[in-house]
N, C-alpha and C positions, 0 to 999 in steps of 0.2 A: 359516293363519288367524291373524288378530290377536286374541289372547285376553286383551288387557290389560283388557277390560271384565269379565272373569270373576273371581270371588272363589274362592280356593282354600279348600275347606272340609274337605279330607282330603288325605292324601298322593297319592291317585290320583283325587280328585273335585273338580270345579269347578262353580261355580254362577253363573248369570245371574239376578238377582232380577227379579220381574215389573216390566215397564215398558210404557207405552202400553196396548195392549189385552190384554196377557198376563194370564191368570187364575192361573197357577202359575209357579214358577221353571222354568228350563231347566237340566238337570244333565248334565255330561259325565263319563264315566269314562275317564280317559286320562292318559298321561304328557305332559310338556311337548313331547317330540319328536312324539308322535302328534297332539297338538293343533295344532302348527305345520304338520303335513302335511295337516291337514284344510283344504278350501277354505272361504272365507268364507261360501259359500252354506249350509254345514251350520249355522252359527250362526243365520243368517237363517231357515232352515227350521224349526229346533228352536223358535225364538221364535214362529214362525207357528203351529206345532202347539199351543203353550201358550195360544193365543187361542180354541181351539175350545170349544164349550159342554160342560159336564159332565166336563171333564178332571179327573183326581184326582192329587194329590200333586205331580207334575212331568212335564214332557216330558223324555225321557232319550235320550242318545246313548251307544252302546256304543263301546269303544275302536277298533273298525274302521270307524267311521262315515265316510261320504262322501256327496256330493250325490246326490239321487234326485229322483223326481217327487212333489211335495207334501211328504211326509215324507222326511227323510234316510234313506239305507240305513244300517242300524244304529240305527234309531230305535225307541223303545218308548214307548207312551202308553196309559193305561187310562182308560176312560170309564164313568160311572155312569148307567145308563138312567133311574134315578129322579130324576136331576138334569138331565134334558134332554140326556144324553150322546149322542154321535153315533158313526156308523161311517163310515169313509172308505176308498174304493177305493184312493186313493193311499197310504193308511196301511198297506195290505196289499201292494200292488205288482202288477205285471203277471203275473209267474210265480207264481201262487198256490200256496202249499204247496211251493214248491221246497225241497228238503231233502236230508238226508244219511242213508244207512244203512250200517252196517258189519257185515260177516260175518266170523266166525272161520273159520280153515281148519285149525288144529292142525298145520300143516306148518311145520317149521323152515326158515329161508331157505336153509340149506346144501343141503337136499333140493330146493328149488325152483329155485335158480340155474341148474343145468345145463339146465333145460327152460324157462328164462325167455323166450327168443326164440320158441320154439314156442308157448308159452302166450300171449304177446303177439299173435302172428299170428292164433291161433285166436279169441281174444277180439275182435280187430278185425273178423274175418270174421263173427262171430256177433252182436255187439251193434250194432244200427242206430244210427248217430250222424250228426250234421251238420245243417246248416240244411235244414229241410223233410224230414228223414229219415222214412221210412215203414217200419213193421214188417210182418211176415207176417200178423199178426192184424188182422182187420177187424171192428169193433164198431159196430152201428147199431141204431136203433129201440128196441125194448123192452130189448134187451141193454145198450144204452148207458145207458138210464135205470137199469137194475139196477146197473150198474157205478158210476154216479154216486151211487146211494143207499147202496151197501154197501161201496165202497172196496176195501181189500186183501182183505176177506172174500170179495168177488165173485171176485177173482183166485184165491184159494185154492180156492174151490168149483169153479173151472174147471180145477184141476189145477196151478196155478202156485204151488208151495211147499206147506207143510203148516200145520195149525192152530196148531202151536207157535209159528210166526212171529208170529201175531197178538198174543200176550202181550207181545212186545217192540216194539210199535208204539204210538205215542201214541193214546189212545182205543181201544186194541185194534184198530186198523186201520180203524175206521169213524167218521167225523165225524158225530155225531148232529145231527139237524135239517137234513140236506141236502134240498133241494127241486129235483130235476131239471127240474120243470116251469117253473122260473124261469130255466133255461139256454136260450138262444136256439138255434134250429135251425142257425144259422150256426156257433155255437160247437161244437155237437155234430158237425156235418159236418167241421169242421177236425180233429176228434179221431179220426175213423173209422179212419184208418190210422196213427195216431201212438202207439198203446199199445205199450209195450215198446220205446221209443226214448229215447236220451239227449238228443237235440237238440244245440244248439250253444252258443256263448258260453262261460261259465265252467263248464259242465257237464262231468263227467268220470266215468270209472271207473278206479280205481287199485288195484293190488296193492302193499301196503305192508309194511315190516318194523317190528315193535315194537322200537325201539332203546333206549328208556329208560323206566323205571318210576319215578314220583314218589310214588305213593300205594298202598302194598302192599295194604291192606285192600280198597280199591275195585277194584284190579286183579284180585285174587282173585275178587271177586264178579262181575266182568265177564268172567272167563276169559282175561285177558291175560297172556301169558308172554313175557319178553324173547327175541328171536330168532325168534318165530313170525311168520307172515304173516297179514295180514287183507286183505279186499277192501272198498273203500269206493265207494259209488255216489252221485253227486250229480246230481239232475235234478228236474223238477217236473211241472206240469200241461200243459206244452206249449201248443199253439194254443188249446185250450179255455180255459185260465186267462187267457191274454192277451186273448181275445175278450170274456170276461166283464168283465174290468177296463176295457177300452175302452168297452164299452157302458154300464156303470154309472157311469163317471166323467162321461159326458155327462148321464145322468139326474140325477146328484147335483148338477151345476151348477144345473140347473133347480130341484131340490128345495131347495137351500140358499137360492136367491133367494125361493122361495115361503115358506120358514120364516123369512126375514129373518136368516139366519146370515151374519155378516160373514166374508168369505174374503179374506185378504191375498194369496192366491195361488190362481188358478183350479185348479191341480193339487191343491189341498187340498179339493176338492169333497167334500161329505159329506151325510149325511141323519140325522135323529134315529133312534136305534135303534128306537124304538116306531113310527116312520112306516111306511107301506106300502112306500116305496122302500127304507128301511133293512132291513125284514124280507125283502124279495125279494132284496136283495143278500146278506144273510147266508145265505139258503137256497141261492143260486147259488154263493156262495163256498165253502160247506161241500161242495157237490157237486164243486167243483174240487179241494178238499182230498182227497176220495175218489178223484178221477181221478189225482192225483199219487201217492197211496198205492198204488193198483192198478198204476200204471205202474212204480214201484220194485219192487213184488212180482213183476211179470212179468220185469223185468230180473234180479231175484234168481234166478229159475228158470233163465234163460238162462245166467247166470254159473255156477250149480251144474252144469248140463249140460256146460258147457265144461271146467270143472275136472275133472269126472268122466272126461272123455275123455283127460285127461293124467295124472290121479291117480285111477285106478279105485277106487270104494268110498269116496271122501272124504265126510266129514260136515261141512257148513258151516252151523252154527247162526247165527241172527241175534243180534247183540249188541244193536242198538237202531236205531230209525228216528225221527229228529226233524226236524220241518219248521220252516222259517222262512217269512216272508211269510204270516202268518195273522192273523185276529182271532178270539180265543176267549173264550167266556163262562166265567169262573172266579170262585171265591170267594177273596177276599184280606182280610186283617185290616188295617183302617184305623182308627187311634186306638182300638184295643181292640175294635172291632166287625167282624164278618164282613160283607162287602158283596159283592154280585154285580157284577162289573165285566167290561167287554168290553176285553180287552187286545190292542192292536195290536202286533205284532212284525214289523217290516219289515227283513229282513236281520238278524234276531236270533232266537234259539231259546229255547224253554222250558228252564229249568234248575232243576227242582224239587228241593228239599232232602229229607233223610232223613225218612221217616215219611209222606210225602204219599200220600194214598189212591189216586192215579192211577198209582203206580209198580208195576212187576212185583214179585212177592213176593221174588224173588232180590235185588232192588236196594233193597228197602224200608229196610234198615238203613243203607245208605251214601248213597243219593241217585240221582238220574237221570243216566245217561250223557249227556254233552254233546259232540257231535261237531263239531269245528272243522276245516274243510277248508283245505288249503294251496293253493298256486298252481303246480301242474305240477311244478316242480323243487324245491319247498320242503317242509318237514315239515308234517304234519298233527298234530292233537292230540286226545286224548280227555280230557275233564274230567268233573267230577261236580258236581251242584248242591249248594247249601249252604243252611243255615237262615238265615244272614244275608242271602243273596241274595233270599230270599222277601220280605224287608222292604225291601231296598234298591232292587230293580228289578222287583218283581212276579214274582220267579223267572225272570229273563231273563238271557241272556248273549250275547256276540258270536257270529258265525257263520262268520267267516273272516278273511282278512287285510285286505280293503278296498282299493280301488284308490287309487293316488296319481297315476296317469297315465291319461288317456282312451284309448279304443280307437284313436282317430285318431292320438294321439301315439305310442302303442306301435307302430302299423304303420309310422310314419316312422322309428322308431329300431331296430326289430328285423325280422328276416326269419324265416319258418318254418323253412327248411332250416338256418339258422344255429342256431336253438334246438334242433332235433332233434339236430344233430351235437354241440353243446356239452354237452347233458345226457347223451348217451350216453358221450362221451369222458371227461368230468370226474366224472360221478356214476353212470354205469352204468345210467341210466334208459332203458328202451325206450319211446319215444314213438310212438304211432300216431294220426295225425290225418287227417281228411277234407278239411282246408283249411289250406294254409300261411298264408293270411291270418288264419284263426281262431287258429292257433298264435301268430302274431306279436302279435295283440291280447291274448293271455293270457300273455305273457312273464312269468316270475317277477318281474322287476324292475319291472313295471308295478303291483306291489302293495306294500303296507306290509310291514314286518318282522313276520311272523306270531309269531315268538318274543316280541317285545315286546308285541304285542296280547294274547297269551295270558297273559303275565306280569302285565299290568295287571288282566285279569279275575281272575287268581289272587290278587294282592295286594289287590285291592278287595273280595274275598270274594264275587264274583258266582258263580264256579265254581272249583273247585280242580283243579290239574293232576293227571292220573292217568298218562298215557303219551304219549310222542312217537313218531310214525310217520314213516318215510322211504319215499318212493315208489321202486319199482323197475320198474313198468310203469304207463303212463298212456295211456288211450284217450280221445281228444278228438274233438269234432264238427268 
């Protein structure tokens, strides 16, 4: 990206002042290297977001930002409903509430390594993954509506996990205001056999070693010890979320025209928050959040069963579950006043600082765990939310490395068997995938340097580094 038009306003912060129809500035949290790696479309999209009615403060790009539909992936924007603020399906994304959860094992890697291959094979057999993957569970009719209304709580009530898990999930596992009646029959039908499945693309399940601790106090609060193994699950709302996004993007194009909202890009389709279309989308989107939370809860149960078969009697408490691809109603302080805002995070996560009332009691003093996923052969990171980040980015941080190579480019450059062999021989990572094509698309070199992305988030005070994790088993779709 050519960033000569940007003004450097901090060591890790860049600004494009409002021009043309922009209502607020566009802000990038990035290093020069990461800015250069972003395609020009990111600048264009962030400028477009800044034109939307009711936007507050700035449209923002996290350090892992790259091109998306309407909003850039890694984009954050907040809207005030009392100022004509809008909600945009493109500002949330297709895989609604795609997110990450991490489980503690308490097992030191030296104990796990002799059983690594056996564990990898068993996880691969147990966890449904891949394009169009279907689970053993079939959910429909009234049960589907109950799932969409209650989220992870529904899954726990069905025997998938325990009630203690709910305390370590955003909104205690249930997105309030879900309206299953606004989810189409087609979306529900697509989800009937997809609960408890990883899906494809960049979704994964990894067993990881805690290799480095940066923040001792937060690490103690989170239960992280050097050398221990954790399990991280990355997936979302599967076909249901995609269908909701597809349907409401069409409706929002019509609604925007009706409301005379200028759209510099059709993919930026939106509706006023107070409009009927806006309220229906919020209800359906929250139902999709609950779908994703229930999905990760079911997968958690399957993971625990698998580990128990290899390490009988193991206890695997949940560290945290944090979603990206959401729009949430939150209170934020703007110019000294608390205002109710609708914060879009597309490829970005909540990163609430110490003392926030939504945090679990155990984390109240240090802040929210922020889970940053790697790219198959690279490290992942656990960060913690900051007080400064609450003001800088509405309590938001990056969610991963961010692509620098399209899936098509990656397939031309890499092959699945090559990746499997190299990661095993050079890093000792057991890769299990349902598609060599999918593995090629997700090659580690198709992504930005996650260490630099995380360092920018840390230095910019969006979230502070707590621990670095190295993968030893990776299950892919």
